[in-house]
N, CA, C and O atoms as CSV, one atom per row, in Angstrom:
chain,resi,resn,atom,element,x,y,z
A,1,MET,N,N,10.435,-6.965,27.009
A,1,MET,CA,C,9.650,-7.182,26.885
A,1,MET,C,C,9.020,-6.840,25.353
A,1,MET,O,O,8.525,-7.630,24.549
A,2,GLN,N,N,9.230,-5.263,25.229
A,2,GLN,CA,C,8.906,-4.749,24.110
A,2,GLN,C,C,9.521,-5.374,22.882
A,2,GLN,O,O,8.743,-5.517,21.939
A,3,GLY,N,N,10.762,-5.774,22.709
A,3,GLY,CA,C,11.297,-6.710,21.885
A,3,GLY,C,C,10.212,-7.819,21.386
A,3,GLY,O,O,9.651,-7.904,20.294
A,4,PHE,N,N,10.095,-8.691,22.611
A,4,PHE,CA,C,9.393,-9.824,21.949
A,4,PHE,C,C,7.961,-9.654,21.511
A,4,PHE,O,O,7.415,-10.408,20.705
A,5,CYS,N,N,7.314,-8.492,22.160
A,5,CYS,CA,C,6.072,-8.280,21.475
A,5,CYS,C,C,6.140,-7.682,20.228
A,5,CYS,O,O,5.212,-8.044,19.505
A,6,ALA,N,N,7.034,-6.764,19.630
A,6,ALA,CA,C,7.567,-6.476,18.642
A,6,ALA,C,C,7.588,-7.696,17.368
A,6,ALA,O,O,6.870,-7.822,16.376
A,7,GLU,N,N,8.667,-8.456,17.847
A,7,GLU,CA,C,8.847,-9.646,17.069
A,7,GLU,C,C,7.801,-10.707,16.817
A,7,GLU,O,O,7.729,-11.285,15.732
A,8,THR,N,N,6.946,-10.970,17.889
A,8,THR,CA,C,5.896,-11.509,17.769
A,8,THR,C,C,4.691,-11.098,17.046
A,8,THR,O,O,3.964,-11.878,16.429
A,9,GLY,N,N,4.495,-9.695,17.164
A,9,GLY,CA,C,3.612,-9.209,16.056
A,9,GLY,C,C,3.883,-9.089,14.736
A,9,GLY,O,O,3.078,-9.111,13.804
A,10,GLY,N,N,5.157,-8.951,14.702
A,10,GLY,CA,C,5.802,-9.170,13.146
A,10,GLY,C,C,5.564,-10.614,12.529
A,10,GLY,O,O,5.190,-10.876,11.385
A,11,ALA,N,N,5.844,-11.409,13.471
A,11,ALA,CA,C,5.826,-12.815,12.943
A,11,ALA,C,C,4.292,-13.176,12.639
A,11,ALA,O,O,3.939,-13.823,11.652
A,12,ILE,N,N,3.646,-12.797,13.374
A,12,ILE,CA,C,1.918,-13.045,13.163
A,12,ILE,C,C,1.641,-12.533,11.934
A,12,ILE,O,O,1.166,-13.195,11.012
A,13,ALA,N,N,1.948,-11.263,11.882
A,13,ALA,CA,C,1.506,-10.622,10.410
A,13,ALA,C,C,2.364,-11.189,9.389
A,13,ALA,O,O,1.815,-11.223,8.288
A,14,LEU,N,N,3.478,-11.618,9.419
A,14,LEU,CA,C,4.052,-12.184,8.341
A,14,LEU,C,C,3.522,-13.962,8.127
A,14,LEU,O,O,3.463,-14.449,6.998
A,15,PHE,N,N,3.258,-14.572,9.076
A,15,PHE,CA,C,2.585,-15.527,8.972
A,15,PHE,C,C,1.212,-15.443,8.130
A,15,PHE,O,O,1.096,-16.056,7.068
A,16,GLY,N,N,0.242,-14.697,8.633
A,16,GLY,CA,C,-1.092,-14.201,8.409
A,16,GLY,C,C,-0.810,-13.767,6.812
A,16,GLY,O,O,-1.647,-14.240,6.043
A,17,ALA,N,N,0.181,-12.985,6.219
A,17,ALA,CA,C,0.213,-12.550,4.839
A,17,ALA,C,C,0.596,-13.803,4.136
A,17,ALA,O,O,-0.017,-14.076,3.104
A,18,THR,N,N,1.684,-14.732,4.630
A,18,THR,CA,C,1.731,-15.992,3.769
A,18,THR,C,C,0.746,-16.687,3.644
A,18,THR,O,O,0.579,-17.073,2.487
A,19,TRP,N,N,-0.309,-17.156,4.675
A,19,TRP,CA,C,-1.256,-17.816,4.434
A,19,TRP,C,C,-2.175,-17.610,3.691
A,19,TRP,O,O,-2.842,-18.515,3.190
A,20,LEU,N,N,-2.448,-15.849,3.412
A,20,LEU,CA,C,-3.335,-15.492,2.604
A,20,LEU,C,C,-2.702,-15.248,1.224
A,20,LEU,O,O,-3.417,-14.713,0.376
A,21,GLY,N,N,-1.253,-15.631,0.860
A,21,GLY,CA,C,-0.609,-15.306,-0.465
A,21,GLY,C,C,-0.353,-14.063,-0.669
A,21,GLY,O,O,-0.343,-13.777,-1.867
A,22,ILE,N,N,-0.029,-12.758,0.411
A,22,ILE,CA,C,0.118,-11.800,0.193
A,22,ILE,C,C,1.746,-11.435,0.202
A,22,ILE,O,O,2.230,-11.425,1.334
A,23,PRO,N,N,2.574,-11.162,-0.787
A,23,PRO,CA,C,3.753,-10.855,-0.691
A,23,PRO,C,C,4.051,-9.507,0.449
A,23,PRO,O,O,3.356,-8.504,0.281
A,24,VAL,N,N,4.903,-9.504,1.396
A,24,VAL,CA,C,4.935,-8.669,2.306
A,24,VAL,C,C,6.479,-8.551,2.643
A,24,VAL,O,O,6.992,-9.668,2.718
A,25,SER,N,N,7.500,-7.345,2.899
A,25,SER,CA,C,8.361,-7.295,3.187
A,25,SER,C,C,8.703,-7.368,4.566
A,25,SER,O,O,8.071,-6.559,5.245
A,26,THR,N,N,9.688,-8.245,5.336
A,26,THR,CA,C,9.873,-8.625,6.162
A,26,THR,C,C,10.392,-7.371,6.982
A,26,THR,O,O,10.050,-7.076,8.127
A,27,THR,N,N,11.246,-6.723,6.208
A,27,THR,CA,C,11.852,-5.246,6.951
A,27,THR,C,C,10.826,-4.271,7.264
A,27,THR,O,O,10.851,-3.621,8.309
A,28,HIS,N,N,9.766,-4.136,6.226
A,28,HIS,CA,C,8.862,-3.306,6.395
A,28,HIS,C,C,7.618,-3.942,7.608
A,28,HIS,O,O,7.031,-3.094,8.281
A,29,THR,N,N,7.372,-5.023,7.762
A,29,THR,CA,C,6.860,-5.496,8.477
A,29,THR,C,C,7.249,-5.296,10.178
A,29,THR,O,O,6.512,-4.855,11.060
A,30,VAL,N,N,8.646,-5.774,10.288
A,30,VAL,CA,C,9.169,-5.621,11.763
A,30,VAL,C,C,9.291,-4.342,11.902
A,30,VAL,O,O,8.937,-3.852,12.974
A,31,THR,N,N,9.818,-3.495,10.861
A,31,THR,CA,C,9.662,-1.847,11.453
A,31,THR,C,C,8.345,-1.488,11.924
A,31,THR,O,O,8.163,-0.766,12.904
A,32,GLY,N,N,7.597,-1.903,11.348
A,32,GLY,CA,C,6.020,-1.331,11.640
A,32,GLY,C,C,5.743,-1.677,13.082
A,32,GLY,O,O,5.269,-0.892,13.905
A,33,SER,N,N,6.184,-3.292,13.372
A,33,SER,CA,C,5.820,-3.916,14.453
A,33,SER,C,C,6.950,-2.886,15.767
A,33,SER,O,O,6.542,-2.656,16.905
A,34,ILE,N,N,8.046,-2.515,15.358
A,34,ILE,CA,C,8.663,-1.458,16.342
A,34,ILE,C,C,7.969,-0.287,16.589
A,34,ILE,O,O,7.681,0.170,17.695
A,35,ILE,N,N,7.685,0.226,15.375
A,35,ILE,CA,C,6.834,1.710,15.734
A,35,ILE,C,C,5.756,1.521,16.556
A,35,ILE,O,O,5.670,2.371,17.441
A,36,GLY,N,N,4.695,0.470,16.546
A,36,GLY,CA,C,3.735,0.214,17.023
A,36,GLY,C,C,3.939,-0.299,18.329
A,36,GLY,O,O,2.891,-0.152,18.958
A,37,VAL,N,N,5.029,-0.964,19.185
A,37,VAL,CA,C,5.249,-0.967,20.625
A,37,VAL,C,C,5.515,0.223,20.873
A,37,VAL,O,O,4.939,0.710,21.846
A,38,GLY,N,N,6.398,1.025,20.144
A,38,GLY,CA,C,6.720,2.306,20.976
A,38,GLY,C,C,5.669,3.341,21.071
A,38,GLY,O,O,5.647,4.160,21.990
A,39,ALA,N,N,4.762,3.299,20.075
A,39,ALA,CA,C,3.628,3.956,20.097
A,39,ALA,C,C,2.555,3.744,21.279
A,39,ALA,O,O,2.024,4.659,21.907
A,40,ALA,N,N,2.268,1.936,21.521
A,40,ALA,CA,C,1.491,1.465,22.504
A,40,ALA,C,C,2.139,2.044,23.894
A,40,ALA,O,O,1.444,2.204,24.898
A,41,ARG,N,N,3.407,2.315,23.856
A,41,ARG,CA,C,4.136,2.746,25.523
A,41,ARG,C,C,3.811,4.093,25.367
A,41,ARG,O,O,2.844,4.231,26.117
A,42,ARG,N,N,4.071,5.314,24.772
A,42,ARG,CA,C,3.650,6.536,24.594
A,42,ARG,C,C,3.822,6.990,23.038
A,42,ARG,O,O,4.625,6.478,22.257
A,43,VAL,N,N,3.265,7.642,22.851
A,43,VAL,CA,C,3.365,8.109,21.539
A,43,VAL,C,C,4.615,8.917,20.890
A,43,VAL,O,O,5.115,8.924,19.765
A,44,SER,N,N,4.858,9.510,21.957
A,44,SER,CA,C,6.420,10.380,22.134
A,44,SER,C,C,7.347,9.562,22.356
A,44,SER,O,O,8.468,10.045,22.194
A,45,ALA,N,N,7.301,8.213,22.750
A,45,ALA,CA,C,8.291,7.316,22.304
A,45,ALA,C,C,8.750,6.797,21.349
A,45,ALA,O,O,9.594,5.904,21.430
A,46,VAL,N,N,8.239,7.296,20.141
A,46,VAL,CA,C,8.562,7.124,18.737
A,46,VAL,C,C,9.328,8.319,18.109
A,46,VAL,O,O,8.826,9.442,18.085
A,47,ARG,N,N,10.242,8.119,17.731
A,47,ARG,CA,C,10.979,9.208,17.065
A,47,ARG,C,C,10.605,9.358,15.824
A,47,ARG,O,O,11.127,8.681,14.937
A,48,TRP,N,N,9.559,10.347,15.544
A,48,TRP,CA,C,8.437,10.365,14.553
A,48,TRP,C,C,9.440,10.993,13.156
A,48,TRP,O,O,9.132,10.921,11.966
A,49,GLY,N,N,10.620,11.566,13.712
A,49,GLY,CA,C,11.323,12.053,12.388
A,49,GLY,C,C,12.178,11.239,11.725
A,49,GLY,O,O,12.504,11.479,10.563
A,50,VAL,N,N,12.609,10.231,12.375
A,50,VAL,CA,C,13.198,9.150,11.684
A,50,VAL,C,C,11.897,8.165,11.002
A,50,VAL,O,O,11.981,7.611,9.906
A,51,THR,N,N,10.912,8.107,11.756
A,51,THR,CA,C,9.825,7.071,10.927
A,51,THR,C,C,9.504,7.431,9.824
A,51,THR,O,O,9.387,6.658,8.873
A,52,HIS,N,N,9.234,9.157,9.757
A,52,HIS,CA,C,9.096,9.919,8.396
A,52,HIS,C,C,9.987,9.585,7.656
A,52,HIS,O,O,9.641,9.086,6.585
A,53,ASN,N,N,11.256,9.713,7.904
A,53,ASN,CA,C,12.555,9.296,6.921
A,53,ASN,C,C,12.244,7.937,6.172
A,53,ASN,O,O,12.072,7.804,4.960
A,54,ILE,N,N,12.205,6.888,7.218
A,54,ILE,CA,C,11.915,5.565,6.652
A,54,ILE,C,C,10.628,5.381,5.587
A,54,ILE,O,O,10.646,4.554,4.675
A,55,VAL,N,N,9.759,6.088,5.796
A,55,VAL,CA,C,8.373,6.006,5.016
A,55,VAL,C,C,8.658,6.813,3.795
A,55,VAL,O,O,8.049,6.476,2.780
A,56,VAL,N,N,9.502,7.847,3.718
A,56,VAL,CA,C,9.891,8.351,2.344
A,56,VAL,C,C,10.746,7.525,1.447
A,56,VAL,O,O,10.836,7.478,0.221
A,57,ALA,N,N,11.456,6.773,2.583
A,57,ALA,CA,C,12.889,6.088,1.786
A,57,ALA,C,C,11.881,4.704,1.011
A,57,ALA,O,O,12.113,4.259,-0.113
A,58,TRP,N,N,10.850,4.252,1.863
A,58,TRP,CA,C,10.138,2.973,1.068
A,58,TRP,C,C,9.331,3.732,0.026
A,58,TRP,O,O,8.967,3.060,-0.939
A,59,VAL,N,N,9.020,4.895,0.052
A,59,VAL,CA,C,8.121,5.254,-1.040
A,59,VAL,C,C,8.749,5.559,-2.260
A,59,VAL,O,O,8.187,5.367,-3.339
A,60,LEU,N,N,10.220,6.164,-2.121
A,60,LEU,CA,C,10.965,6.253,-3.055
A,60,LEU,C,C,11.856,5.318,-3.822
A,60,LEU,O,O,12.466,5.629,-4.846
A,61,THR,N,N,11.879,4.001,-3.162
A,61,THR,CA,C,12.214,2.857,-3.167
A,61,THR,C,C,11.848,2.375,-4.532
A,61,THR,O,O,12.668,2.643,-5.410
A,62,LEU,N,N,10.753,1.701,-4.892
A,62,LEU,CA,C,10.049,1.658,-6.130
A,62,LEU,C,C,10.315,2.338,-7.191
A,62,LEU,O,O,10.900,1.731,-8.088
A,63,PRO,N,N,9.944,3.881,-7.418
A,63,PRO,CA,C,10.465,4.274,-8.815
A,63,PRO,C,C,11.871,4.224,-8.769
A,63,PRO,O,O,12.449,3.982,-9.828
A,64,ALA,N,N,12.601,4.426,-7.644
A,64,ALA,CA,C,14.230,4.727,-7.872
A,64,ALA,C,C,14.389,3.331,-8.575
A,64,ALA,O,O,14.886,3.503,-9.688
A,65,SER,N,N,14.102,1.815,-8.269
A,65,SER,CA,C,14.700,0.759,-8.605
A,65,SER,C,C,14.199,0.469,-9.966
A,65,SER,O,O,14.799,-0.283,-10.734
A,66,ALA,N,N,12.991,1.127,-10.285
A,66,ALA,CA,C,12.389,0.805,-11.696
A,66,ALA,C,C,13.287,1.941,-12.735
A,66,ALA,O,O,13.271,1.615,-13.922
A,67,ILE,N,N,13.875,2.923,-12.480
A,67,ILE,CA,C,14.488,3.776,-13.145
A,67,ILE,C,C,16.054,3.124,-13.373
A,67,ILE,O,O,16.611,3.243,-14.464
A,68,VAL,N,N,16.608,2.523,-12.387
A,68,VAL,CA,C,17.636,1.698,-12.495
A,68,VAL,C,C,17.654,0.730,-13.279
A,68,VAL,O,O,18.693,0.490,-13.894
A,69,ALA,N,N,16.598,-0.003,-13.439
A,69,ALA,CA,C,16.525,-1.446,-14.119
A,69,ALA,C,C,16.215,-0.541,-15.136
A,69,ALA,O,O,17.153,-0.749,-15.906
A,70,ALA,N,N,15.665,0.153,-15.552
A,70,ALA,CA,C,15.211,0.539,-17.089
A,70,ALA,C,C,16.647,1.220,-17.639
A,70,ALA,O,O,16.992,1.179,-18.820
A,71,GLY,N,N,17.407,1.844,-16.575
A,71,GLY,CA,C,18.446,2.278,-17.420
A,71,GLY,C,C,19.654,0.680,-17.587
A,71,GLY,O,O,20.411,0.435,-18.526
A,72,CYS,N,N,19.483,0.057,-16.627
A,72,CYS,CA,C,20.182,-1.139,-16.935
A,72,CYS,C,C,19.970,-1.776,-18.276
A,72,CYS,O,O,20.884,-2.009,-19.067
A,73,TYR,N,N,18.451,-2.094,-18.516
A,73,TYR,CA,C,18.307,-2.700,-19.715
A,73,TYR,C,C,18.441,-1.889,-20.693
A,73,TYR,O,O,18.498,-2.505,-21.758
A,74,TRP,N,N,18.542,-0.390,-20.846
A,74,TRP,CA,C,18.713,0.459,-21.913
A,74,TRP,C,C,20.545,0.046,-22.423
A,74,TRP,O,O,20.929,-0.221,-23.562
A,75,LEU,N,N,21.355,0.116,-21.196
A,75,LEU,CA,C,22.531,-0.156,-21.462
A,75,LEU,C,C,23.013,-1.240,-22.291
A,75,LEU,O,O,23.763,-1.254,-23.267
A,76,ALA,N,N,22.189,-2.448,-21.447
A,76,ALA,CA,C,22.627,-3.762,-21.913
A,76,ALA,C,C,22.136,-3.713,-23.493
A,76,ALA,O,O,22.950,-4.073,-24.344
A,77,ALA,N,N,20.841,-3.282,-23.893
A,77,ALA,CA,C,20.304,-3.408,-25.174
A,77,ALA,C,C,21.277,-2.616,-26.226
A,77,ALA,O,O,21.308,-2.987,-27.400
A,78,LEU,N,N,22.059,-1.530,-25.780
A,78,LEU,CA,C,22.974,-0.789,-26.515
A,78,LEU,C,C,24.294,-1.079,-26.718
A,78,LEU,O,O,25.093,-0.613,-27.530
A,79,PHE,N,N,24.430,-2.007,-25.775
A,79,PHE,CA,C,26.020,-2.645,-26.028
A,79,PHE,C,C,25.779,-4.027,-26.294
A,79,PHE,O,O,26.766,-4.464,-26.885
A,80,LEU,N,N,24.882,-4.949,-26.121
A,80,LEU,CA,C,24.449,-6.280,-26.635
A,80,LEU,C,C,23.930,-6.135,-27.922
A,80,LEU,O,O,24.042,-7.188,-28.551
A,81,ALA,N,N,23.450,-5.310,-28.502
A,81,ALA,CA,C,22.749,-5.541,-29.787
A,81,ALA,C,C,23.481,-5.250,-30.853
A,81,ALA,O,O,23.014,-5.398,-31.982
């Protein structure tokens, strides 16, 4: 039942965001839904340490990918110029 609720909640959020034209990550949406279902059962049912690590990874992904892209651009410009 919990899996069904998490997947249904994630799907509704994705359909709503798509209808509004908002780009969202399916991974982020489903992960948030799973955390929400766990917290609805009992707040202690969620492994908050793992949740913290996931959020930190999400926050670091954007600047890290920007740095990697800038490095690739710099190397391409260096060798192709």
